[in-house]
N, C-alpha and C positions, 0 to 999 in steps of 0.2 A: 555756900552752894547747897541746895536741898537735893539729896540723893534719893530720898524716899517719896512715897506717894503722899499727896496732901490728904487732909481729913476727908474732903468730899470724894476724892478718888478711892480712898480706902472704903468708904461707905458703899460706893458703886460696886467695888470688887466684892465686898462681903455680901451685898444683896444679890449679886449675880450668882455667888456660890450657893447661897441658900435657895435661890430660885431654881437653879438647875439640879440641885440635890432633890428638890421636891418634884419638879415637873419632868425631869429627864434623868432619872436614875439609870444605872447600866442595864437593868432589865427592860426599860423602855427603849433604850438605844438598840438593844438586840431585837426588840419587836419591830421598831421602825425600819431597821436595815433589812428586814425580810420583805418589806413592801416593794412594790414595783419601782417607785421613784426614791425611796429612802428619805422622803419628805413628808412630815406630818402637819397637816393644816391646823390641828388644834394647838400643837406646840408653837407653830408659827404665829398664830393669833395671840397666844399668851406672851411671846417674845415682843410682838408689836405693842401690846398694851404696856409693857415695861419700858418701851422706848428704845429697845436694843437695836431695832432694825434701822433707826435713823440717828444713831448716836453722834455721828460727825456731820450730819447734814444740817444746814441752817434752820433755825426755828421758823422763819417765814415760809420754808418749804416743808414744814411738818416734822422736822427733825428735832434733836435735843440741843444742837448747836455746841457740843462739847469738842474737846481737842483729841488729838491722836493718842495721848497718853491714856486718856479714859477708854479709848477704843482698845488699846493694848491690854488694859486691865480686864476689860470685858472678854476679849478674845482669849486671854490666858485661862480664864475660868471656863470658857467654852471648850478649850482643848483639854483641860483637866477632866471635864465631864464627858468628853467625846461626843459632843452634840452633833447629831446627824443633820443632813439637809443642806439648804441652799444659802446659808448665811454668807460665806465668802464670795460666791458668784453674785449674790445680790448686792453686796458691798462693792464689788468690782464694777458692776454695771452702774450703780448709783453714783459712784465717784467719777465715772466717765461722763455720765449725763450732767452732773454738777459742773465738772470742769469745762464741758462743751457749752454750758449756758442753757441747757434744756431742763431747767428747774421745774417745769410744770409737771413732770412725771415723778419727781422726787417724793411728793406728798403721798402718792399712791403706793410707792415703794416703802416709805417709812411707816405707813399705817398698816402695812401688810395686805392691803387690798390687791396689790399685784406684785409678783416676783419677777426678777429679771436676771439675765446672765450675759456674758460676753463671748462672742465667737471670734477668736483671734488666731489660734494655731492652725497651721496647714501641714502639708505633707513634710515639710522641712523640720517640723517640731521645734522651731526657733521662736523663743519668746520676744525677740527684738522686733518692735513694730516695723523696722526697715525691712524685715523678711516677709511682710505681707505681700502677696502677689495676686490674690484672687481679684479678677476684674469685677466691675460693679454688679454685685449680688448675682453672680453666675458661677457656681462651682461648689466646692466642699470645704467645710471647716471640720477639724478633728479635735477630739478630746474637749468638747464643749461641756462644761460642768452644768448639771441640773437642767438641761434644756427641756426635758419633758415636763418638768414641774414649773417652768418659767412661762410667764405671760408675754414678756418682752425680751428680745434679743438685740443687744448692741453688737453690730457687725463692723469689723475692720476690713476695708477693702481698698481698691485703687480705682480712681476715676481719671481716665486719661493719664495714667502714670503718676497721679497725685494721691497721696493718702487721704482717705475719707472715712468718716464714721456714720453709720446709718442705724436707724431703729426699725426693727421689723417685728410684727406680731408672730408669736411662736407658732400659731396654728397655720400660718402660711407657708411653712417650710417642712421638709421631711427630716424626721429625727430617727436615728438608728442607734440602739444601745451598743456600747463598746465595752470590752472587758476591762475591769479596773481592780487594782490592788486593794483600795480602801472600800470596804463593804458598806460604809455609812454615807457614801457619796456616789452618784452615778455620772458617767461620762458618755457622751454621744457624738456620732458623726452627723452633722447637719448639712443637708443638701439644699442649695439655693437655686432657684430657677426664675430669676427676675420677679420676686414678690414685691408687692407695694411696700414702700419704705419712706421714712422721714429722714431727710439729710440733717445730721446733727452738727457736723463740722467738716471742714475740708482744708487740705494743705497743712500749713504749719499749726493751725488751731487744732486740727485732728490729732496731729502727732503729740502736741503738748498735752491735750486732754488724755490721750492714752498713756503717755509717760506718767502723768500724775496718778492716774487710776492704778497703774501697775505698782507705783510706790506705796500707795495707800493699802492695797490688798496684800502686798508682800509684807509690809509692816505688821499687819494684823495676823497673817499666817505665821510670822516668826514668833509672835507672842502666843498664838495658839499652840505651836510646836513646843514652846516652853512649858505650857500647862500640861501637855501630854507627857513630856519628859518627867515632870514632877510626879505625875500619877504613876508612871512606870517605876520610878525610884521608890515611891511609897509602897507599892505592891511588893517590890523585891525585898525591901528592908523588913516589912512585916513578915514575909515568908522566912527570911533568914533568922528572925527572932524566934520563930515557932518550929521550924523544921529541925529535927535532931538527927545527928549522925554520930555514932560512937559515944552516945550518952550525953552529948551537949549540943546546944543550938549551933547550926552551921555559921551563924553570924560571928561566933567567937574565933573562927578560923581566919587567919590573916588574908588568905587568898580571896575569900569572899568579901572581906572588909575592903580590899583594894578595888574590887569591882564596884562596890557601892560608892567608894570615894570618888572614883572616876565619873560615875553617874552624877554625883553631886556637883563636881567641877563643871561638867558639860552643862548641866541645868542652870546653875547660877551664872555662868559665863554667857549662855544664850539669853537669859533674862536681862542681864545688863545691856547686851547689845541690842536686843529688841526694844527695850524702853528708851535707850538713847536714840535709836532711830525714830521712835515715835515723838520724842522731845524735839528733835531737829525738824521733823515734819510740822509739828505744832508752831514752832518758832519761825518757820519759813527760812531756815538756814541754808546757806549755800552748800553746807556739808550733807544735806539731807539725802541726796541720791547716793552718795558714797556710803553714808551710814546705813542706809537700807540694804545695800549690797553686802556690806561687811556683816550685818546681822544674818542675812540669808545664807551667805557663804558658810558662816560658822554653824548656824542652826542646822543646815542640811546635813552636814557631817555629824554633828553632835547628836542630833535626834536619832539618826541611824545607829550610832555607836551605843547610845543609851539603851535603845531597844535590844541590841545584841547582848549587852551585859545583863539587862533585866531577864532575858530568856536564859542566859547562862547561869545566873545565880539560882534560878528555879529548876534548872535541869530540864527533863522531859515535860514536867508539869507546865513550864512556861509557854508551851505552844500547843497545849491541849485546847479543845474547843470550849470547855467549861471555864478555863482561866481567861481573864479579861486582858492579860498582857498582850496576846497576839492581836487583839483588835487595835490597841494603841500602836503596836508595831507596824501593822498594816497602814494605819494613818501616817506613821512616821515615814514609811517608804514612799507613800504617794506624795507626801508633802515635801520630801527631799527634792523632787524634780519639779514640783509645781511652781510656776512663775520663775523658773530658772534654777538649775542645780548649782552646786558650789563652783564648778568650773566656769559656768556661764557668768556668774557674778564676780568672780575673780577677774575674768577678762573685761567685764564691764568696769570694774574699778580701774584697771589698767588704762582703758580708753579715757576715763575721766582724768586720770593723771596726765596723760599725754595731751588732752585738750587744754 
């Protein structure tokens, strides 16, 4: 059994790291996060030219036609670089459109011509599609990611008490900015008042498409969290090597070494879980939904704890504005609850076992 990445996957990962180091260094991340939407069109076009926006979409729909392991490799490098903007929300919407059979929109998304997002959460803040209660395009959706920068919004609603997915033009709805922990991504309240819409799927097909899209984006998020954890570990270790106390680097003290060892354990375990989830998704395994929830349940806790230790190793420096650690920590806290926190996914695993 092959436990590592293949040569082509390694090349993709290496190229992604070089690309983001050049096109999106941390100084550029800080610049973009100060803009109104935290979404940069120039960077987006460059990512589209690399094929990153359509990595798992079929070639006939303008994508690269690769698997979810390749997506995980790309997402990990994006997390390591703290890439701002709409990649995850765009992936979420694209996966929903693909699963619903609406492939005519995928080419526009993969090419970067249009961006998209998904309006799912309501006042219950429950990620389970069963929790959707909004009647047909009349009401509010909360915490919609990147809605202002999106051209298209995939909306989960109910039609005569049957789940349904609709596609709405972003300009046809009202968007209100909401406070967010992660400065590199924006969240919005979106108000619907019967806008013109395209019905994508209804009933069991809508539920199946939404479940699939949630598994896809959650897998990518777990890999992205792993990349962020690796970067926080790297920053903390470098600091421990150079910061001196009582005449020697603090990294020589066992208490600091224990913190770094814990961070390494969390990072490597999250990486294993994320890539296994991606593997099961690629293979279409019956274990996929469980593997995705295992990865997210672990990564949600591990990413937060890695951030805690990264800050602790650096002391007060770890949370100063000039230090990059706090930006990754903010991303970790936001990612912890995105697409379901650890408690949600443990309950989800329990339901799978009972079923």
